[in-house]
N, CA, C and O of each residue as an XYZ file, in Angstrom:
344
protein
N       4.237    -18.756     16.241
C       4.697    -17.027     17.124
C       3.360    -17.113     18.504
O       2.964    -16.232     19.267
N       2.991    -18.435     18.373
C       1.380    -18.549     19.369
C       2.316    -17.935     20.724
O       3.205    -18.532     21.331
N       1.764    -16.475     20.978
C       1.947    -16.547     22.542
C       0.642    -16.023     23.435
O      -0.055    -15.152     22.914
N       0.336    -16.438     24.551
C      -0.777    -16.223     25.168
C      -1.155    -14.982     25.380
O      -0.636    -14.348     26.299
N      -2.343    -14.289     24.386
C      -3.147    -13.011     24.649
C      -4.380    -12.056     24.663
O      -5.391    -12.074     23.962
N      -4.042    -11.308     25.558
C      -5.509    -11.683     26.412
C      -5.827    -10.124     25.488
O      -5.455     -8.969     25.693
N      -6.908    -10.914     24.134
C      -7.327     -9.668     23.917
C      -8.306     -8.764     24.196
O      -8.581     -8.097     23.199
N      -9.098     -8.410     25.406
C      -9.904     -7.942     25.992
C      -8.814     -6.703     26.012
O      -9.178     -5.604     25.596
N      -7.292     -6.923     26.567
C      -6.783     -5.929     27.481
C      -5.486     -5.239     25.760
O      -4.339     -4.833     25.575
N      -6.565     -5.491     25.091
C      -4.610     -5.048     24.253
C      -5.317     -3.679     24.163
O      -6.399     -3.367     24.661
N      -4.102     -2.596     23.092
C      -4.344     -1.433     23.341
C      -5.374     -1.595     21.925
O      -5.343     -2.505     21.097
N      -6.129     -0.590     21.954
C      -7.340     -0.148     20.933
C      -6.640     -0.657     19.465
O      -7.120     -1.526     18.738
N      -5.058      0.300     19.145
C      -4.626      0.023     17.505
C      -4.906     -1.435     17.869
O      -5.986     -2.000     17.698
N      -3.575     -2.083     18.499
C      -3.656     -3.449     17.904
C      -4.467     -4.729     18.323
O      -4.171     -5.881     18.005
N      -5.792     -4.244     19.271
C      -7.148     -4.899     18.832
C      -7.785     -4.876     17.021
O      -8.230     -5.610     16.140
N      -7.407     -3.412     17.336
C      -8.092     -3.553     15.287
C      -7.212     -4.873     14.865
O      -7.476     -6.068     14.728
N      -6.266     -4.223     14.755
C      -5.115     -4.634     14.127
C      -4.852     -6.212     13.917
O      -4.345     -6.793     12.958
N      -5.484     -6.826     15.412
C      -5.650     -8.176     15.739
C      -7.211     -8.904     14.966
O      -7.673     -9.930     14.466
N      -7.456     -7.809     15.249
C      -9.273     -8.351     13.869
C      -8.898     -7.938     12.797
O      -9.469     -8.422     11.821
N      -8.198     -7.270     12.638
C      -8.122     -7.289     10.994
C      -6.962     -7.935     10.001
O      -6.753     -7.865      8.790
N      -6.202     -8.711     11.302
C      -5.263     -9.567      9.880
C      -4.585    -10.547     10.940
O      -3.402    -10.844     10.774
N      -5.391    -11.127     12.170
C      -5.316    -12.117     13.106
C      -4.028    -11.833     14.344
O      -3.010    -11.203     14.057
N      -4.215    -12.259     15.369
C      -3.354    -12.450     16.143
C      -1.971    -12.775     16.079
O      -1.119    -12.147     16.709
N      -1.679    -13.923     15.194
C       0.141    -14.026     15.098
C       0.447    -13.109     14.248
O       1.611    -12.728     14.372
N      -0.299    -12.473     13.217
C       0.322    -11.229     12.464
C       0.073    -10.161     13.151
O       0.999     -9.367     12.982
N      -0.528     -9.851     13.675
C      -0.218     -8.168     14.593
C       0.497     -9.046     15.506
O      -0.469     -9.796     15.647
N       1.474     -9.630     16.317
C       2.174     -9.854     17.221
C       3.619     -9.704     16.304
O       4.694     -9.302     16.749
N       3.359    -10.106     15.016
C       4.901     -9.913     13.907
C       5.346     -8.230     13.849
O       6.467     -7.722     13.820
N       3.887     -7.557     13.845
C       3.981     -5.986     13.626
C       4.479     -5.969     14.732
O       5.690     -5.788     14.605
N       4.044     -6.108     16.288
C       4.303     -5.590     17.194
C       5.465     -5.564     16.916
O       6.178     -4.725     16.366
N       5.722     -7.055     17.544
C       7.611     -7.208     17.699
C       8.636     -6.898     16.618
O       9.811     -7.260     16.683
N       8.058     -6.144     15.537
C       9.062     -5.865     14.398
C       9.396     -4.402     14.903
O      10.511     -3.943     15.152
N       8.179     -3.789     14.994
C       7.578     -1.712     14.979
C       7.270     -1.435     15.967
O       6.697     -0.349     16.051
N       7.487     -2.307     17.354
C       6.566     -1.471     18.505
C       7.717     -0.574     18.675
O       8.891     -0.865     18.446
N       7.058      1.030     19.284
C       7.603      2.185     19.792
C       8.144      2.953     18.861
O       8.749      3.986     19.149
N       7.972      2.504     17.581
C       8.329      2.969     15.923
C       6.675      4.218     15.729
O       5.477      4.063     15.965
N       7.588      5.471     15.147
C       6.017      6.171     14.458
C       6.301      5.916     12.856
O       7.243      6.138     12.095
N       4.974      5.326     12.743
C       4.820      4.820     11.233
C       3.910      5.747     10.681
O       2.870      6.076     11.251
N       4.463      6.391      9.030
C       3.219      6.666      8.445
C       3.024      5.420      6.947
O       3.889      4.916      6.231
N       1.271      5.249      6.945
C       1.483      4.238      5.858
C       1.105      5.417      4.702
O       0.189      6.235      4.780
N       2.057      5.260      3.638
C       1.884      5.686      2.231
C      -0.056      5.746      1.968
O      -0.915      5.039      2.495
N      -0.219      6.970      0.877
C      -1.542      6.711      0.300
C      -0.965      6.083     -0.719
O      -2.166      6.183     -0.969
N      -0.394      5.544     -1.563
C      -0.329      5.154     -2.606
C       0.425      3.270     -2.279
O       1.537      3.058     -1.796
N      -0.425      2.361     -2.647
C       0.578      0.993     -2.476
C       1.795      0.669     -3.697
O       2.502     -0.330     -3.571
N       1.988      1.722     -5.030
C       2.987      1.561     -4.983
C       3.852      2.755     -5.655
O       3.457      3.743     -6.273
N       4.965      2.397     -5.380
C       5.956      3.766     -5.173
C       5.595      4.599     -6.795
O       5.095      3.987     -7.738
N       6.009      6.233     -6.846
C       5.455      6.835     -7.995
C       6.491      6.343     -9.103
O       6.083      5.921    -10.186
N       7.986      6.421     -8.757
C       8.958      6.377    -10.026
C       8.661      5.178    -10.832
O       8.724      5.098    -12.059
N       8.309      4.197     -9.942
C       8.477      2.715    -10.182
C       7.182      2.657    -10.957
O       7.375      2.056    -12.014
N       5.602      3.167    -10.786
C       4.532      2.971    -11.023
C       4.640      3.744    -12.264
O       4.269      3.287    -13.344
N       5.206      5.051    -12.100
C       5.294      5.860    -14.226
C       6.335      4.859    -15.074
O       6.399      5.315    -16.216
N       7.341      3.432    -14.922
C       7.784      3.467    -15.306
C       7.140      2.175    -16.135
O       7.515      1.974    -17.290
N       6.242      1.381    -15.561
C       5.097     -0.117    -15.476
C       4.049      0.801    -16.473
O       3.549      0.336    -17.497
N       3.767      2.452    -15.885
C       2.514      2.609    -17.258
C       3.068      2.778    -18.599
O       2.483      2.654    -19.675
N       4.472      3.125    -18.333
C       5.023      3.715    -19.863
C       5.235      2.411    -20.695
O       4.819      2.417    -21.854
N       5.760      1.455    -20.275
C       6.023     -0.042    -19.985
C       4.216      0.011    -20.806
O       3.953      0.576    -21.867
N       3.106     -0.852    -19.802
C       2.353     -1.209    -20.555
C       0.984     -0.224    -20.920
O      -0.223     -0.466    -20.909
N       1.756      0.960    -21.238
C       1.088      1.397    -22.239
C       0.848      1.391    -24.064
O       1.630      1.677    -24.970
N      -0.824      0.859    -24.083
C      -0.665      0.629    -25.622
C      -1.897      1.528    -26.696
O      -2.476      1.236    -27.741
N      -1.893      2.681    -25.820
C      -2.889      4.223    -26.993
C      -3.774      4.021    -26.635
O      -4.589      4.891    -26.942
N      -4.309      2.953    -25.849
C      -6.351      3.170    -25.203
C      -6.446      3.062    -24.104
O      -7.608      2.954    -23.713
N      -5.308      3.029    -22.994
C      -5.725      1.940    -21.573
C      -4.897      2.996    -20.443
O      -3.897      2.790    -19.755
N      -5.636      4.004    -20.561
C      -4.984      5.124    -19.552
C      -6.168      5.266    -18.394
O      -5.970      6.127    -17.537
N      -6.708      4.918    -18.359
C      -8.393      4.843    -17.278
C      -7.441      3.415    -16.944
O      -6.571      3.574    -16.088
N      -7.548      2.170    -17.510
C      -6.807      1.046    -16.693
C      -5.918      1.385    -15.720
O      -6.306      1.536    -14.561
N      -4.349      1.579    -16.148
C      -3.244      2.122    -15.535
C      -3.684      2.890    -14.922
O      -2.572      3.312    -14.604
N      -4.241      3.440    -14.480
C      -4.333      4.322    -13.125
C      -4.957      4.327    -12.230
O      -4.862      4.952    -11.173
N      -6.351      2.912    -12.950
C      -7.140      1.890    -11.504
C      -5.899      1.227    -11.636
O      -5.017      1.895    -11.096
N      -5.567      0.400    -12.033
C      -3.832     -0.400    -11.387
C      -2.940     -0.391    -11.051
O      -2.153     -1.310    -10.822
N      -2.828      1.210    -10.890
C      -1.422      1.701    -10.092
C      -2.281      2.742     -8.838
O      -1.725      3.475     -8.019
N      -3.190      2.607     -8.945
C      -3.828      3.403     -8.009
C      -3.826      5.671     -8.336
O      -4.670      6.424     -7.849
N      -3.174      5.913     -8.830
C      -3.040      6.877     -9.043
C      -3.885      7.251    -10.554
O      -4.116      6.454    -11.463
N      -4.336      9.048    -10.484
C      -5.152      9.687    -11.597
C      -5.051      9.261    -12.771
O      -4.015      8.799    -13.252
N      -6.374      9.402    -13.479
C      -5.409      9.022    -14.992
C      -5.347     10.481    -15.679
O      -5.534     10.584    -16.892
N      -5.063     11.672    -14.821
C      -4.080     12.876    -15.292
C      -2.724     12.495    -14.497
O      -1.609     12.866    -14.864
N      -2.897     11.953    -13.716
C      -1.040     11.617    -13.376
C      -0.634     10.596    -14.412
O       0.556     10.331    -14.578
N      -1.482     10.081    -15.032
C      -0.950      8.393    -16.129
C      -0.619      9.816    -17.176
O       0.554     10.165    -17.303
N      -1.607     10.501    -17.814
C      -1.231     11.361    -18.903
C      -0.073     12.363    -18.887
O       0.258     13.001    -19.886
N       0.729     12.497    -17.276
C       1.418     13.703    -17.788
C       2.442     12.604    -17.938
O       3.131     12.795    -18.941
N       2.848     11.238    -17.097
C       3.890     10.455    -17.001
C       3.950     10.458    -18.493
O       4.875     11.043    -19.055
N       2.731      9.647    -19.380
C       3.044      9.489    -20.677
C       3.605     10.835    -21.824
O       4.007     10.647    -22.973
N       3.486     12.171    -21.121
C       3.692     12.791    -22.234
C       4.742     13.435    -21.829
O       5.244     14.336    -22.501
N       5.242     13.019    -20.581
C       6.774     13.300    -20.099
C       7.727     12.925    -20.606
O       8.833     13.453    -20.725
N       7.135     11.488    -21.103
C       7.923      9.875    -21.896
C       7.929     10.489    -23.346
O       9.013     10.489    -23.929
N       6.906     10.977    -23.944
C       6.528     11.586    -25.659
C       6.026     10.002    -25.947
O       6.756      9.392    -26.729
N       5.089      9.402    -25.513
C       4.557      8.148    -25.866
C       3.225      8.690    -26.813
O       2.465      7.873    -27.334
């Protein structure tokens, strides 16, 4: 997907994206999403799916590790476990 791109003339957003992930990946994002408004979620993992994983992976002593792994607070992990009565 190599296109002739003048990096110096890119919009500031696309220049930053290009610096971060490279020109080819930036162009893929541009072609797929141009003109759309996007909101990037704060959390990488879906709340409900992460909650199910927390319940499945809890060993009785790893709340902090699970909080870090899934990017949620330890209090959130405790609440998930409490709701599931683990």
